[in-house]
C-alpha positions as a printed Julia matrix, in Angstrom:
219×3 Matrix{Float64}:
  0.17  -0.32   0.03
  1.22   3.64  -0.5
  2.78   5.3    2.11
  0.71   8.5    2.71
  2.91   9.58   6.16
  5.85   9.46   7.98
  5.78   9.36  11.98
  8.69  10.2   14.07
 10.17  10.01  17.43
 11.94  12.91  19.08
 14.49  12.44  21.32
 17.44  11.19  20.15
 16.1   10.68  16.37
 15.08  14.01  14.88
 17.4   15.61  17.66
 20.17  14.1   20.1
 18.64  15.11  23.07
 19.69  11.7   24.9
 22.89  12.48  24.82
 22.07  16.23  26.15
 20.24  14.36  29.09
 22.87  11.87  30.3
 25.53  14.92  29.84
 23.0   16.91  32.1
 23.34  13.69  34.89
 27.19  13.66  34.06
 27.57  17.26  35.11
 25.56  17.1   38.39
 27.21  14.4   39.78
 30.42  16.09  39.29
 29.14  19.65  41.0
 29.21  16.63  44.25
 32.71  15.61  43.66
 31.05  12.42  41.9
 31.16  10.61  38.86
 27.95   9.17  37.59
 27.93   5.38  36.24
 26.03   5.52  32.7
 24.93   2.07  33.27
 21.65   1.33  33.39
 21.22   4.9   32.53
 18.47   4.99  29.88
 15.54   3.5   31.14
 13.65   0.78  28.85
 10.18   2.52  28.25
  9.29   6.21  27.14
  8.42   9.29  29.4
 10.25  10.51  32.35
 12.87   8.16  34.56
 14.39  10.87  36.41
 12.98  10.01  40.25
 15.36   6.77  40.17
 18.16   9.01  38.82
 17.72  11.8   41.44
 17.01   8.8   44.19
 20.71   7.4   42.89
 22.15  10.8   43.17
 20.68  11.47  46.91
 21.93   8.66  48.17
 25.4    9.05  46.59
 25.5   12.57  48.59
 24.04  12.23  51.26
 21.92  14.38  53.89
 23.56  17.5   52.03
 21.54  16.54  48.98
 19.09  19.15  48.15
 16.78  17.86  45.52
 15.17  21.24  43.87
 18.33  23.24  43.8
 19.54  20.1   42.37
 16.65  19.74  39.66
 16.84  23.42  38.77
 20.37  23.04  38.09
 20.78  20.52  35.93
 17.89  21.03  34.15
 19.34  24.79  33.28
 22.59  23.29  32.11
 20.06  20.94  29.84
 18.47  23.39  28.57
 22.06  25.29  27.32
 23.39  22.29  26.27
 19.84  21.9   23.83
 20.26  25.29  22.59
 23.37  24.11  20.58
 21.57  21.37  18.98
 21.1   20.99  15.57
 18.76  18.19  13.54
 20.51  14.78  13.64
 22.45  14.15  10.7
 20.72  13.4    7.32
 17.15  14.22   9.11
 16.77  17.94   7.04
 16.9   16.16   4.01
 14.56  13.45   4.64
 12.36  15.78   5.54
 12.65  18.16   2.52
 12.53  14.95   0.22
  9.4   13.86   1.93
  7.62  17.86   1.07
  8.85  17.11  -2.05
  7.01  13.92  -2.13
  3.75  15.12  -0.84
  4.38  13.11   2.19
  2.36  14.25   5.56
  4.83  14.64   8.54
  4.03  13.36  12.17
  6.03  13.24  15.68
  4.92  10.73  18.18
  6.96  11.37  21.36
  6.73  10.04  24.72
  8.04  13.19  26.15
  5.55  16.42  27.14
  4.84  18.54  24.33
  6.73  21.86  25.93
  9.92  19.62  25.17
  9.28  18.6   21.8
  8.05  21.81  20.41
 10.7   24.43  22.08
 13.22  22.42  20.4
 11.45  22.08  17.03
 10.89  25.62  17.01
 14.44  26.35  18.12
 15.58  23.97  15.41
 13.2   25.61  12.4
 11.45  22.04  12.28
  7.53  23.12  13.87
  5.97  23.89  10.44
  7.52  20.77   8.62
  4.87  18.82  11.13
  1.19  18.57  10.35
  0.55  16.41  13.68
  1.95  15.84  16.83
  1.34  13.33  19.83
  2.81  13.36  23.11
  3.34  11.53  26.06
  0.99  13.74  28.26
 -1.87  13.06  25.82
 -1.59   9.45  26.83
 -2.46   6.73  29.67
  0.88   4.65  28.83
  4.17   5.39  27.48
  6.55   3.23  24.63
  6.83   0.32  24.36
  2.98   0.98  24.8
  1.72   1.74  21.08
 -0.98   5.06  22.65
  1.3    7.53  21.33
  1.63   6.13  17.49
 -2.08   5.22  17.66
 -2.79   8.78  18.35
 -0.75  10.22  15.89
 -2.61   7.81  13.77
 -5.61   9.17  14.31
 -5.16  12.36  13.85
 -3.82  12.16  10.57
 -6.49   9.91   9.8
 -4.7    6.87   8.11
 -4.49   3.25   8.94
 -1.13   1.89   9.83
 -0.48   0.28   6.54
 -0.13   3.89   5.02
  2.24   5.32   7.16
  6.01   4.59   8.49
  7.46   5.43  11.66
 11.3    6.06  12.38
 12.75   5.0   15.5
 16.27   5.56  17.58
 15.43   2.92  20.83
 13.78  -0.74  20.7
 11.15   0.12  22.76
 10.23   2.83  20.24
 10.56   0.09  17.7
  8.29  -2.17  20.15
  5.63   0.84  20.03
  5.59   1.2   16.85
  5.58  -2.51  15.07
  2.45  -2.96  18.0
  0.19   0.17  16.48
  0.93  -1.69  13.04
  3.32   0.3   11.55
  6.79  -0.64   9.53
  9.4    1.2   11.38
 12.65   2.25  10.27
 15.87   2.16  13.34
 18.11   4.77  13.4
 19.29   3.85  16.81
 20.6    6.76  18.97
 24.63   6.94  19.99
 23.68   4.44  23.41
 21.58   2.14  21.71
 22.81  -1.02  21.37
 22.33  -2.22  17.93
 21.46  -5.7   18.51
 18.21  -5.18  20.11
 16.27  -3.54  16.64
 15.69  -6.96  15.25
 12.04  -6.17  14.6
 12.59  -3.16  13.45
 12.08  -3.79   9.31
 14.76  -1.3    8.53
 18.07  -0.58  10.49
 20.58   2.42   9.69
 23.09   3.43  11.71
 22.58   7.5   10.59
 19.44   9.01   8.73
 22.63  10.03   6.34
 22.54   6.71   5.65
 19.97   6.7    2.6
 18.03   9.12   1.03
 14.51   9.17   1.89
 13.76   7.11  -1.68
 15.95   4.44  -1.33
 14.83   3.9    2.79
 11.15   3.94   1.35
 11.81   1.37  -1.6
 13.78  -1.19   0.83
 10.85  -1.27   2.81
  8.8   -2.8   -0.26
 11.64  -5.41  -0.75
């Protein structure tokens, strides 16, 4: 069936906000004279996983830890890092070609709309996307398919007429459960071996032109 829409995850795919998240936490640990162990840092689900991270830091720092101050300083540091982000390599070229092909574009993210919208606006990408579906609008985060089903509902399309693009294994699981074909472009912190259910696995959006990506899904 003809592809009519492309649905993109946001964090780690359109922009490398996964690295700025990790770096903000490393910075906060170092502010206390400590080093963050990144093992298991990235959650196996979408949405906010920071509560456990604050608990771990509080346990390492001890009674002197000020959660409110820690959060404010870390968020300010991450905002500064995010302000310098550009779209991931190859993404703008894909979006340009999608426009030329008349494909409709959507974002399906487990993150809050305020986060997604602010960074899309800053990168000059907001106007590219007809539909946004975000984490606070659904009852469960990826790997639950809810946010993809919401994006499809807003597009008014069946899953067979859209393709998802994801950077995490749980994101691929969400897309596939929603009935979508899925192209995986793992973020720098993801294990490529865990993307076996993706229809196509790339190392970067710059690997292939969009036409070849879509043709590869039909082969």
